C-alpha angles and dihedrals in degrees: 000000000000137000131066093295102024122194096359083072105027100049098047088044089053091053092049090049092049090053091054093045109035092175092065128084122202126211111209110211122196145058103357099215094050093045093049090054091048091050091051091050093047093050090064088068093038105038092160093063116087119224087232088075088064108052113184118232109202124233123171099205139049127209108226125215088250098051117113121236089251092055092046095047104036108024105033099054094155097048122139088247093054093046092047092053090047091056088061093047091049093049095245091117133031094211141001130218130196136174092194137105106333098209092048093046092052094046094046094045091049093047095048102036101029124212127285118262108272095027120107098183135011116237134210113237129184140170118253119197115246139192092257090072092253135077138269117224110226130188151211099029100174113317096102121036098175115044138173125220089257090056091053090051090052090049089053092053093049093044091051090051090053095045091049089070090075098037130076130188099017143053117261113257116237127208129189112223110237142150091258142004095245119106092236094058125099137036123297094268092055092046091050090047090053090053091051092048092051089053093048129088091247122115092251114189097184133238118351132187131226096269091055088071090070097032089063092232090153136013095234130034117195128199140137120279095256094057093038095053093047090051091048095049092045089053092050090049092050091050091052092047092051090050091052093047093050091048093048093047091048091055096041099093143346089257094056089045089055091048089048092053091051091049094043096108091053092044091049092053090047092049091050093048095051097035100133091205091078089058094050117127122070117208120229099219126198099041129117091250142033111275125175128193116205121201110266092232094050117138124213093278093049094046089051089058089052089055090049090052090054092049092049092049091053096042093049096047097244093165093053091046092052093047091051092050092051092047090053090051092050091049092047091051091050092048091051096041093245123151117255112208096181126112143150112277 
């Protein structure tokens, strides 16, 4: 029910996804009457898909984009978000996806599913396109503003488990976002986190800077949620500005239009490569279940990619990989007499 457009985007996207992946069933959670109408409308474009593949799970309330976390968590106990998370806890679903209120989705998912043993706080991780033709996994992107060095270590472990899904034959490289590569750079938390990462079993590259995210210097970039969210929003703003500049220059004169037509194949490939829709779907790591957050402004194509991300996470055993990584950290800390601050919340 969530997102800027709601079910006019999510339901058609679900049908398109189901057509691409016939082995997957989707549970549509929300106001039954509205969802039933949306399913009937979507079936006109997908007549080969039976309505039985899209069972409706009723919820009587909807968390709006303007609702506070308190309202979403304590007052709307039968919201579509709450019911969706509960389907994962009850084993009815393998993963849940929402384009709704990010803060509410994180709080509800954490409350219903709980965190993994050894994890203090869940983190939001997403893929960022890089110059290598792939993507850099970055976290945290806004769930945790104030972090300790131990939290950053936990983020690194979870991020590496996520990045491993697209890598074979080697361990994902991990970089710690900083204002310089030198060991002396950064605040005390970042310096302590670097020490912990060097002592860990992770493939720690060292400090990286902002431009390394898009260079593809490392597979995983770790930072606190304040820095990560600022970097994410700045990147989105830059992408929009570039799109506007290209469009304005293309329309400036007949000459630039001619040049644009000649360069159209190159521009098309470039647009496809940097199309942020294909990177939609941030993973809420550290929970006892697979939870995906779609961008609120996602269109049908972008929401479809968020669904694909959820399917890939389930099929590749992301939850088991993350649990194993955390267990190894806990064992390593115990063997070395280090303090473990993690715990189920």
